[in-house]
Structures are given as structure tokens and as C-alpha cells.
C-alpha positions as CSV (number, residue, x, y, z in Angstrom):
1,X,138.5,125.5,127.6
2,X,135.9,126.5,130.1
3,X,133.8,124.1,132.1
4,X,130.7,125.0,130.1
5,X,132.4,124.3,126.8
6,X,133.8,121.0,128.1
7,X,130.3,120.0,129.1
8,X,128.9,121.0,125.7
9,X,131.7,119.0,124.0
10,X,131.0,115.9,126.1
11,X,127.3,116.2,125.5
12,X,127.9,116.5,121.8
13,X,130.2,113.5,121.8
14,X,127.7,111.5,123.8
15,X,124.9,112.4,121.4
16,X,127.0,111.2,118.5
17,X,127.7,107.9,120.3
18,X,124.1,107.4,121.2
19,X,122.5,108.5,117.9
20,X,122.9,105.1,116.2
21,X,121.3,103.3,119.2
22,X,118.5,105.9,119.3
23,X,117.9,105.5,115.6
24,X,117.7,101.7,116.0
25,X,115.3,102.0,119.0
26,X,113.1,104.4,117.0
27,X,113.1,102.1,114.0
28,X,112.1,99.2,116.3
29,X,109.3,101.2,117.9
30,X,108.1,102.3,114.5
31,X,107.9,98.7,113.4
32,X,106.1,97.8,116.6
33,X,103.6,100.6,116.1
34,X,103.0,99.6,112.5
35,X,102.4,96.0,113.6
36,X,99.9,97.3,116.2
37,X,98.1,99.4,113.6
38,X,97.8,96.3,111.4
39,X,96.7,94.1,114.3
40,X,94.0,96.6,115.2
41,X,92.7,96.6,111.6
42,X,92.6,92.8,111.6
43,X,90.9,92.7,115.0
44,X,88.3,95.2,113.7
45,X,87.5,93.0,110.7
46,X,87.3,89.8,112.9
47,X,85.6,91.6,115.8
48,X,88.1,89.9,118.1
49,X,87.2,91.3,121.5
50,X,90.4,90.1,123.3
51,X,92.6,91.7,120.7
52,X,90.6,94.9,120.6
53,X,90.8,95.1,124.4
54,X,94.6,94.5,124.3
55,X,95.3,97.0,121.6
56,X,93.3,99.9,123.0
57,X,93.8,102.2,126.0
58,X,91.2,102.3,128.8
59,X,91.2,106.1,128.0
60,X,90.4,105.6,124.3
61,X,88.7,108.4,122.4
62,X,87.6,107.1,119.0
63,X,86.3,109.7,116.6
64,X,84.4,108.8,113.4
65,X,84.4,110.9,110.2
66,X,80.7,111.6,110.7
67,X,81.4,113.2,114.1
68,X,80.5,110.3,116.5
69,X,82.9,110.0,119.4
70,X,83.2,106.7,121.4
71,X,85.1,105.6,124.4
72,X,86.7,102.1,124.6
73,X,83.5,100.3,125.7
74,X,81.4,102.0,123.0
75,X,84.0,101.4,120.3
76,X,84.1,97.6,121.0
77,X,80.3,97.4,121.5
78,X,79.6,99.0,118.2
79,X,81.9,96.6,116.4
80,X,80.3,93.7,118.2
81,X,76.8,94.9,117.1
82,X,77.9,94.5,113.5
83,X,75.6,97.4,112.6
84,X,78.3,98.3,110.1
85,X,80.8,95.5,109.9
86,X,84.1,95.8,108.2
87,X,84.6,93.4,105.3
88,X,87.9,94.9,104.2
89,X,90.4,97.5,105.5
90,X,93.4,98.7,103.6
91,X,95.8,101.4,104.9
92,X,98.1,103.4,102.7
93,X,100.3,106.5,102.8
94,X,101.0,105.7,106.4
95,X,103.4,107.8,108.4
96,X,104.5,107.2,112.0
97,X,106.1,109.9,114.1
98,X,107.6,109.0,117.6
99,X,108.1,111.1,120.6
100,X,109.1,109.2,123.8
101,X,106.3,106.8,124.5
102,X,103.8,108.2,122.1
103,X,103.3,107.7,118.4
104,X,101.3,109.7,115.9
105,X,100.1,107.7,112.9
106,X,98.4,109.1,109.8
107,X,97.1,107.1,107.0
108,X,94.5,106.8,104.2
109,X,91.9,104.2,105.2
110,X,89.9,102.5,102.5
111,X,87.7,99.5,102.7
112,X,84.1,98.3,102.8
113,X,81.5,97.9,105.5
114,X,78.3,95.7,105.3
115,X,75.2,96.3,107.3
116,X,72.9,93.5,108.6
117,X,70.7,93.8,105.4
118,X,73.8,93.0,103.3
119,X,74.2,96.5,101.9
120,X,77.9,97.2,101.2
121,X,79.3,100.7,101.7
122,X,82.7,101.8,100.5
123,X,84.9,103.7,102.9
124,X,87.6,106.2,102.1
125,X,88.7,108.5,104.9
126,X,91.8,110.0,106.4
127,X,92.8,108.9,109.9
128,X,95.0,110.3,112.7
129,X,95.8,107.9,115.5
130,X,97.7,108.5,118.7
131,X,99.3,105.4,120.3
132,X,100.9,105.2,123.7
133,X,103.4,102.7,125.0
134,X,101.9,101.1,128.1
135,X,103.8,98.3,129.9
136,X,105.9,97.6,126.8
137,X,102.9,97.3,124.5
138,X,101.5,100.0,122.1
139,X,97.8,100.9,122.7
140,X,95.6,103.1,120.7
141,X,94.8,106.2,122.9
142,X,93.0,108.4,120.3
143,X,91.7,108.2,116.8
144,X,90.1,110.8,114.6
145,X,88.8,110.1,111.1
146,X,88.1,112.8,108.6
147,X,86.3,113.0,105.3
148,X,88.4,113.4,102.2
């Protein structure tokens, strides 16, 4: 057996030994990302500034289905203005893909918003989110909604 084939065999054996741990770590990260996604939805409904601050990256790029793009400060300020406040948010068909310290989340977003005059508007959009692990916490780095 050559040195190269020994190294390949050792690498394969190490991968087999580490695979269960990697799978558990990814499952744990997926659960953490799912919890962060849900916490963000709840913070958006409650307009909870401290939670919104904690769950979003300073470099946030938040894209709306109508084409408006906001940074972190704009995203939070718009929610605080209650110009279009969320009454309900439901996420379905969610998938979470992990690569290192990034997660790609896709889901169907349905809900309702209400404007200051009391007009209720239904919402049904597709959403792509990119989350990044920062200091052990998952933070929303980018979000793009699209019309269905």
C-alpha cells in the first residue's frame, strides 16, 4: 500500500467516524436556525426592537417582494412605524440548508398586515433568507421576498 492510498484510507475511516457527529451538529444547527426564524417572525409581530436587533446582522440586506431594499436600521424603523404592521405570520414548506456558519432558509410566508387606518391586507409570498452564525448566535444577513 502506498503512502497516498494509506492517507486516503485513513481519511475515509476518519470521515466515517466523524459523520454521525457531523450529522448531529448539523441537526442541532438546523434546529437553532429554525428557532431563530420563528423568533424573528414573533419579534416582527410584536415589534420587539431588542429581539430584532439581536436576530439581525449589522450588514442586513432586507428585500421586499415589491422591490424595496432596506438595511438593518431601515428594516427596524419601518416595523416601528407600524405603517404596515403584521397581525399574523405563518411559515410553511420551510427548508434549511447549512454550509459551515451559513444557513439558507426558504419558506412560504403567509399572514396579514394592518395599516394605521385599520385596513387589513393578506400576504402570501416566497422568501429566501441567509443566516450567519455570529458569536454562537444565528443572525439574519439577507432576506429576499418574491411574489408568487
